[in-house]
C-alpha positions as CSV (number, residue, x, y, z in Angstrom):
1,M,96.3,125.0,96.7
2,P,95.6,122.0,94.4
3,I,92.2,122.1,92.6
4,L,89.9,119.1,92.7
5,D,87.4,118.4,89.9
6,C,85.1,115.5,89.3
7,E,82.2,114.3,87.2
8,I,78.8,114.6,88.8
9,K,75.7,112.8,87.6
10,V,72.1,112.9,88.8
11,M,69.8,110.0,88.1
12,E,66.1,109.6,88.6
13,L,65.0,106.7,90.8
14,V,61.4,105.5,90.6
15,H,60.0,103.9,93.7
16,P,57.6,101.0,93.1
17,L,54.8,103.1,94.7
18,G,55.5,105.8,92.1
19,R,57.4,108.3,94.3
20,K,60.4,109.7,92.5
21,K,63.7,110.4,94.1
22,F,67.0,111.6,92.6
23,R,70.5,110.3,93.3
24,G,73.6,112.4,92.8
25,I,76.9,110.6,92.5
26,A,80.5,111.9,92.1
27,Y,83.3,110.0,90.3
28,E,86.4,110.4,88.1
29,F,88.3,112.7,90.5
30,C,91.1,114.8,89.1
31,V,93.5,117.2,90.8
32,D,95.1,119.9,88.7
33,E,93.8,118.0,85.6
34,K,95.6,114.7,86.6
35,W,93.9,111.5,87.7
36,L,93.7,111.3,91.5
37,E,95.0,108.1,93.0
38,P,93.5,106.7,95.1
39,Q,90.1,108.0,94.1
40,L,88.0,109.6,96.9
41,S,85.2,107.6,98.4
42,I,82.0,109.7,98.4
43,N,78.6,108.2,99.0
44,E,75.6,109.1,97.0
45,A,73.2,111.9,97.8
46,L,69.4,111.3,97.7
47,A,66.9,114.1,97.3
48,E,63.4,115.0,96.2
49,T,64.5,117.0,93.1
50,A,67.4,116.8,90.7
51,D,68.7,120.2,91.6
52,E,68.7,119.3,95.3
53,A,70.6,116.1,94.6
54,K,73.2,117.9,92.7
55,K,73.7,120.5,95.4
56,L,73.9,117.9,98.1
57,I,76.6,115.8,96.2
58,E,78.6,119.0,95.5
59,L,78.5,119.8,99.2
60,K,79.9,116.4,100.0
61,V,82.6,116.8,97.3
62,K,83.6,120.3,98.7
63,S,83.8,118.8,102.2
64,A,86.0,115.9,101.1
65,A,88.2,118.2,99.1
66,Q,88.8,120.4,102.1
67,D,89.5,117.3,104.2
68,H,92.2,116.2,101.7
69,G,93.8,119.7,101.3
70,F,92.2,120.6,97.9
71,V,89.9,123.3,96.7
72,Y,86.8,122.0,94.7
73,H,86.1,123.6,91.4
74,H,83.7,122.0,88.9
75,S,84.9,122.8,85.4
76,A,82.4,123.6,82.6
77,E,83.7,120.7,80.5
78,N,82.2,118.1,82.9
C-alpha cells in the first residue's frame, strides 16, 4: 500500500483577550517520497495545547490517507 507523508506544523495563536490556542496544519504531501498531485485538502486543527493540536491534525491526515487508499507514516526527516 502506498505510504503518505507530509509536513506538520503547529503555531501558537494569541487571542486579543490573552487566551492562547494552537493551530496544527498539514501540507507538502508526498506518496512513496514523490510529490502528490493534486495535494490533499485538510483543514486546520485548533486546540488548547501544541501537543493536542499536533495529535488532532495527525488524526485528520490518517483519515484522509485511508480515504484515498494510502497508509500515513510521518518520517523523522520532517
